[in-house]
C-alpha positions as CSV (number, residue, x, y, z in Angstrom):
1,X,-12.1,-19.0,176.8
2,X,-14.5,-18.7,179.8
3,X,-16.1,-15.8,181.2
4,X,-17.3,-17.6,184.2
5,X,-16.9,-15.7,187.5
6,X,-18.3,-15.6,191.3
7,X,-20.8,-13.3,189.9
8,X,-22.6,-14.0,187.0
9,X,-22.8,-10.7,185.0
10,X,-26.0,-10.2,183.3
11,X,-24.4,-7.3,181.1
12,X,-21.4,-7.7,178.9
13,X,-19.2,-4.3,178.1
14,X,-16.9,-5.1,175.0
15,X,-14.2,-2.8,174.6
16,X,-11.1,-2.2,172.4
17,X,-8.2,-3.5,174.3
18,X,-6.3,0.0,173.9
19,X,-9.1,1.8,176.1
20,X,-10.4,-0.4,178.5
21,X,-8.8,0.6,181.2
22,X,-9.6,4.1,180.6
23,X,-13.3,2.8,180.8
24,X,-12.5,0.9,184.0
25,X,-10.9,3.7,185.5
26,X,-14.0,6.0,185.2
27,X,-16.0,3.2,186.6
28,X,-13.8,2.6,189.5
29,X,-13.5,6.5,190.2
30,X,-17.0,6.6,191.8
31,X,-18.1,9.8,189.6
32,X,-20.8,7.3,187.9
33,X,-22.3,6.5,191.5
34,X,-21.1,3.9,193.8
35,X,-19.8,0.6,191.7
36,X,-18.1,-2.3,193.5
37,X,-15.6,-4.7,191.9
38,X,-16.9,-8.4,192.1
39,X,-14.2,-10.6,190.6
40,X,-12.2,-10.2,187.3
41,X,-13.7,-7.5,185.6
42,X,-16.8,-7.8,187.0
43,X,-18.8,-5.0,188.9
44,X,-22.1,-4.2,190.6
45,X,-23.9,-0.7,190.4
46,X,-25.9,0.7,192.8
47,X,-28.7,-1.6,192.0
48,X,-26.7,-4.6,192.5
49,X,-26.5,-5.2,188.7
50,X,-23.5,-7.2,187.8
51,X,-21.7,-6.3,184.2
52,X,-18.6,-7.5,183.4
53,X,-15.8,-5.7,181.0
54,X,-14.1,-7.7,178.6
55,X,-11.3,-6.0,176.5
56,X,-10.9,-7.1,172.9
57,X,-7.6,-7.7,171.6
58,X,-7.8,-6.8,168.2
59,X,-5.7,-4.2,166.0
60,X,-7.6,-1.2,165.8
61,X,-7.5,2.6,165.8
62,X,-8.1,3.6,169.6
63,X,-8.9,6.9,168.5
64,X,-7.5,9.7,171.2
65,X,-6.9,7.0,173.7
66,X,-3.1,6.1,174.5
67,X,-2.3,2.3,174.2
68,X,-2.1,0.4,177.4
69,X,-1.0,-2.8,178.6
70,X,-3.9,-4.7,179.9
71,X,-1.7,-7.1,182.2
72,X,-3.0,-6.8,185.8
73,X,-6.0,-4.5,184.8
74,X,-8.4,-7.0,186.5
75,X,-10.3,-7.1,183.3
76,X,-10.6,-10.1,181.1
77,X,-8.5,-9.8,177.6
78,X,-9.7,-12.0,174.9
79,X,-10.1,-12.1,171.0
80,X,-13.7,-11.4,170.2
81,X,-13.5,-14.6,167.6
82,X,-12.8,-16.4,171.0
83,X,-16.2,-15.6,172.6
84,X,-18.3,-18.5,172.3
85,X,-22.1,-19.0,172.9
86,X,-21.3,-20.9,176.2
87,X,-19.5,-17.9,177.3
88,X,-22.5,-15.5,176.6
89,X,-25.4,-17.4,177.2
90,X,-26.1,-15.9,180.5
91,X,-25.8,-12.4,179.1
92,X,-29.1,-10.1,179.0
93,X,-27.6,-7.2,177.4
94,X,-24.3,-5.9,175.3
95,X,-22.6,-2.6,175.5
96,X,-19.9,-2.0,173.3
97,X,-17.5,0.5,171.6
98,X,-17.5,-0.9,167.9
99,X,-13.8,0.3,166.8
100,X,-12.9,-2.5,164.4
101,X,-15.7,-4.6,165.0
102,X,-17.2,-6.0,161.6
103,X,-20.9,-6.8,160.8
104,X,-19.7,-10.5,161.1
105,X,-18.6,-9.7,164.8
106,X,-21.8,-8.3,165.4
107,X,-24.1,-10.9,164.1
108,X,-21.9,-13.3,165.9
109,X,-22.8,-11.7,169.1
110,X,-26.4,-11.6,168.2
111,X,-26.5,-15.5,167.9
112,X,-24.2,-16.2,170.9
113,X,-26.4,-13.8,173.0
114,X,-29.8,-15.6,171.5
115,X,-31.0,-17.1,174.9
116,X,-31.4,-14.0,176.8
117,X,-30.0,-10.9,175.3
118,X,-32.8,-8.1,174.6
119,X,-30.8,-5.0,174.9
120,X,-27.6,-3.8,172.6
121,X,-25.8,-0.5,173.6
122,X,-23.5,1.4,171.5
123,X,-21.1,3.9,172.8
124,X,-21.3,5.8,169.6
125,X,-23.8,8.3,168.6
126,X,-24.1,6.8,165.0
127,X,-25.2,3.0,164.8
128,X,-24.6,2.6,161.0
129,X,-21.3,0.9,161.4
130,X,-23.3,-1.7,163.8
131,X,-26.4,-2.1,162.2
132,X,-25.5,-5.7,161.0
133,X,-28.1,-7.7,159.0
134,X,-28.4,-10.0,162.1
135,X,-29.0,-7.1,164.7
136,X,-31.7,-5.7,162.4
137,X,-33.6,-8.7,162.2
138,X,-33.4,-9.6,165.8
139,X,-36.5,-8.2,167.2
140,X,-35.9,-9.5,170.5
141,X,-33.0,-7.0,171.0
142,X,-33.7,-3.2,171.5
143,X,-31.0,-0.8,170.4
144,X,-29.7,2.3,171.9
145,X,-27.0,4.8,171.4
146,X,-25.0,7.5,172.9
147,X,-27.2,10.5,171.4
148,X,-26.4,13.6,173.2
149,X,-23.2,12.5,174.8
150,X,-21.3,14.8,171.9
151,X,-23.9,17.3,171.0
152,X,-22.7,20.3,172.8
153,X,-19.3,19.8,171.4
154,X,-20.7,19.6,167.8
155,X,-22.7,22.6,168.6
156,X,-19.8,24.6,169.6
157,X,-17.9,23.5,166.2
158,X,-20.7,24.5,164.1
159,X,-20.8,27.7,165.6
160,X,-17.4,28.1,165.3
161,X,-17.1,27.1,161.7
162,X,-19.7,30.0,161.0
163,X,-17.5,32.1,162.6
164,X,-14.7,31.1,160.8
165,X,-16.1,32.3,157.5
166,X,-18.0,35.5,158.8
167,X,-14.8,36.7,160.5
168,X,-12.4,35.7,157.6
169,X,-10.2,33.8,159.6
170,X,-8.3,32.1,156.9
171,X,-7.8,35.7,155.4
172,X,-6.3,37.0,158.7
173,X,-3.9,33.6,159.0
174,X,-2.9,34.5,155.4
175,X,-1.9,38.2,156.2
176,X,0.2,36.9,159.3
177,X,1.9,34.5,157.2
178,X,3.2,37.5,154.8
179,X,3.5,39.7,157.8
180,X,1.0,42.6,155.9
181,X,-1.2,44.8,157.7
182,X,-4.4,45.0,155.6
183,X,-7.7,45.9,157.2
184,X,-11.0,44.4,155.7
185,X,-14.4,44.2,156.6
186,X,-16.2,40.9,158.4
187,X,-19.9,39.9,158.8
188,X,-22.0,39.7,161.8
189,X,-24.0,36.4,162.5
190,X,-26.7,38.4,164.4
191,X,-29.7,38.4,162.1
192,X,-28.4,36.0,159.9
193,X,-30.5,32.7,159.0
194,X,-29.2,29.4,159.9
195,X,-30.9,26.3,158.2
196,X,-30.5,23.1,160.2
197,X,-31.2,20.0,158.4
198,X,-31.6,17.2,160.8
199,X,-32.9,18.8,163.9
200,X,-32.3,16.2,166.5
201,X,-30.0,16.6,169.5
202,X,-27.0,17.6,167.5
203,X,-29.1,20.0,165.6
204,X,-30.9,21.5,168.6
205,X,-27.2,22.2,170.4
206,X,-26.3,24.0,167.4
207,X,-29.6,25.8,167.1
208,X,-29.2,27.2,170.9
209,X,-25.8,28.5,170.7
210,X,-26.6,30.3,167.3
211,X,-29.8,31.9,168.6
212,X,-29.1,32.6,172.2
213,X,-25.5,33.3,171.9
214,X,-25.3,35.1,168.3
215,X,-28.8,36.5,167.7
216,X,-29.4,34.2,164.5
217,X,-32.7,33.2,163.0
218,X,-33.3,29.3,163.2
219,X,-34.8,27.4,160.4
220,X,-35.1,23.9,161.5
221,X,-35.9,20.8,158.9
222,X,-37.4,17.7,160.8
223,X,-38.8,15.0,158.8
224,X,-41.5,14.4,161.4
225,X,-42.2,17.8,162.9
226,X,-44.9,16.4,165.4
227,X,-41.8,14.8,167.1
228,X,-40.4,18.0,168.5
229,X,-40.7,19.1,172.0
230,X,-41.8,22.3,173.3
231,X,-38.2,23.3,173.7
232,X,-37.5,22.6,170.2
233,X,-40.3,24.6,168.8
234,X,-39.2,27.5,171.1
235,X,-35.5,27.6,169.9
236,X,-36.3,27.2,166.3
237,X,-38.1,30.4,164.7
238,X,-39.5,28.6,162.0
239,X,-39.9,24.6,161.4
240,X,-40.3,22.7,157.9
241,X,-40.5,19.1,157.3
242,X,-38.4,18.9,154.2
243,X,-35.0,20.8,152.9
244,X,-36.4,21.3,149.5
245,X,-38.7,24.2,151.6
246,X,-38.2,27.6,150.2
247,X,-37.4,28.6,153.8
248,X,-33.8,26.4,153.6
249,X,-33.3,27.9,150.2
250,X,-33.1,31.5,151.8
251,X,-30.7,30.5,154.5
252,X,-27.5,32.2,155.0
253,X,-25.8,29.2,156.6
254,X,-26.5,25.6,156.5
255,X,-25.5,23.0,159.2
256,X,-26.4,19.4,158.0
257,X,-26.7,16.9,161.2
258,X,-28.2,14.1,159.1
259,X,-27.7,10.3,160.1
260,X,-26.1,7.8,157.8
261,X,-29.2,5.8,156.5
262,X,-30.2,4.6,153.0
263,X,-32.5,7.5,152.5
264,X,-29.8,10.1,153.4
265,X,-27.0,8.7,151.4
266,X,-25.4,11.4,149.2
267,X,-28.4,13.4,150.1
268,X,-26.2,16.5,149.5
269,X,-25.8,16.4,145.8
270,X,-25.5,18.9,143.1
271,X,-29.1,19.1,142.9
272,X,-29.8,19.9,146.3
273,X,-26.5,22.1,147.0
274,X,-27.4,24.2,143.7
275,X,-30.9,24.9,145.6
276,X,-29.1,26.8,148.3
277,X,-28.6,30.4,148.5
278,X,-25.9,32.1,146.6
279,X,-22.6,32.5,148.7
280,X,-24.3,30.3,151.8
281,X,-21.8,28.4,153.8
282,X,-22.4,24.8,154.2
283,X,-21.4,22.8,157.1
284,X,-21.5,18.8,157.8
285,X,-21.4,17.4,161.4
286,X,-23.7,14.5,160.7
287,X,-22.7,11.7,158.7
288,X,-19.9,11.9,155.8
289,X,-22.0,9.7,153.4
290,X,-24.8,12.1,153.3
291,X,-22.6,14.3,151.1
292,X,-21.7,13.6,147.6
293,X,-17.9,14.9,147.7
294,X,-17.5,15.2,144.0
295,X,-20.5,17.2,143.6
296,X,-19.6,19.2,146.5
297,X,-16.5,20.0,144.9
298,X,-17.8,21.0,141.7
299,X,-20.6,23.2,143.2
300,X,-17.8,25.2,145.1
301,X,-15.8,25.6,142.0
302,X,-18.7,26.7,140.2
303,X,-18.7,29.7,142.9
304,X,-22.3,29.2,144.0
305,X,-21.2,28.7,147.8
306,X,-19.0,30.8,149.9
307,X,-17.4,28.2,152.0
308,X,-17.8,24.6,153.3
309,X,-16.6,23.3,156.8
310,X,-16.7,19.1,157.2
311,X,-15.7,17.3,160.1
312,X,-17.1,14.1,158.7
313,X,-16.3,12.4,155.3
314,X,-17.3,9.3,153.2
315,X,-14.2,7.8,153.3
316,X,-11.9,8.3,156.5
317,X,-9.3,9.1,156.6
318,X,-9.6,11.6,153.8
319,X,-7.6,10.1,150.8
320,X,-4.9,12.5,149.6
321,X,-6.6,12.5,146.1
322,X,-9.8,14.0,147.4
323,X,-10.6,17.1,145.4
324,X,-11.7,18.9,148.6
325,X,-7.9,19.7,149.2
326,X,-7.9,21.4,146.0
327,X,-10.4,24.1,147.2
328,X,-7.9,26.3,149.5
329,X,-7.9,27.3,153.1
330,X,-10.0,30.3,152.2
331,X,-12.9,27.9,150.9
332,X,-12.5,25.0,153.1
333,X,-12.3,23.9,156.6
334,X,-11.5,20.3,157.0
335,X,-11.2,18.8,160.2
336,X,-10.4,15.0,161.0
337,X,-13.5,13.7,162.5
338,X,-12.4,14.8,165.8
339,X,-14.7,17.4,167.0
340,X,-16.4,15.1,169.4
341,X,-13.1,14.0,170.9
342,X,-13.1,16.3,174.1
343,X,-10.8,15.7,177.0
344,X,-13.9,14.1,178.7
345,X,-14.9,12.1,175.8
346,X,-14.8,8.8,177.6
347,X,-16.7,10.2,180.5
348,X,-19.3,11.4,178.6
349,X,-19.9,8.1,176.9
350,X,-20.1,6.2,180.2
351,X,-22.4,8.8,181.7
352,X,-25.0,8.0,179.0
353,X,-24.5,4.3,179.1
354,X,-24.8,4.4,183.0
355,X,-28.1,6.5,182.8
356,X,-29.4,3.9,180.6
357,X,-28.2,1.0,182.6
358,X,-30.1,2.5,185.4
359,X,-33.3,2.8,183.4
360,X,-32.8,-0.8,182.3
361,X,-32.4,-2.0,185.7
362,X,-35.5,-0.3,187.0
363,X,-37.8,-0.2,184.2
364,X,-36.2,-2.8,181.8
365,X,-36.2,-2.2,177.8
366,X,-39.3,-0.2,177.9
367,X,-37.7,2.6,180.0
368,X,-34.7,2.9,177.8
369,X,-34.2,6.5,176.4
370,X,-31.9,6.5,173.5
371,X,-34.1,3.8,171.6
372,X,-32.6,3.6,167.9
373,X,-35.2,2.7,165.1
374,X,-33.4,-0.3,163.4
375,X,-35.6,0.3,160.5
376,X,-34.6,4.1,160.1
377,X,-31.1,3.8,161.4
378,X,-31.2,6.5,163.8
């Protein structure tokens, strides 16, 4: 396979074959700025920076995108394994939607782009799925993610989950099914305390909606509080450096937005969950592996927590055998890692990428904004 074109592409965009037309349509729509096509799958942005879209033909789950026929799409279609060092020797940067890609695939890209590559971009916010040993060790490569692309949607979900339990939605649904009229009391979010563990871009959007929309008191946990912006501190009523702080233990609601790292793996275990306030509602919109699901089930069965809302799980799809399914609709709101899959999902990821591309073109890797610490994992 050869990616040679009339205009050599400095940046290679790798996309699942089932979704590349959606990205391509966004690129050609003009919503991202003036972009012109120069050959098969090769484009130039307003800075005349050439980038090439290559569709990867590989069996995979394409998320909420419809399957498409790539024939005549103007984008090269290839197998990832067919990309050779000769094909990618000219590449300075790689942007990827890593659906279906393995660590071996990522390491192959790192090796094949060893001559010039200095920037890798991920169309996802979480990067634990692409932080291969080779990419971690490649000091020459700066890694960025799509942080902030989906933060607003996740913020809405989190507040919706709080309302789900405060307004006793499961009870209302149950009464509807029984065709029964039975009045009941509900709770207000106003004045209640919300602990946000993982106060980054997602946590900030949760806090803004909870505080300014519903009058909640915000307790934010940030491992390095000194990194908070003035806006972050304005939104949060109180900031602490650890989830072990007594402030968190007294919160009425907890939203976890922790990234997936070695340090956060099973952070929410029996010990940590039992520290939370009795009848607290626990929401996880971070990474699924930050929660020990068996421990969470046991704590729920003990009656310590009022309810849980999870959009992410350690193993996805969530197995039929998961004990979480036994908790009942009144105790557990379980969604299928789809809260970020908004109608404009693809546009959001491309807007973040194009903004980073503009920074890269004008200022190099030092100008990139969404830089990921490969050591920390976020």
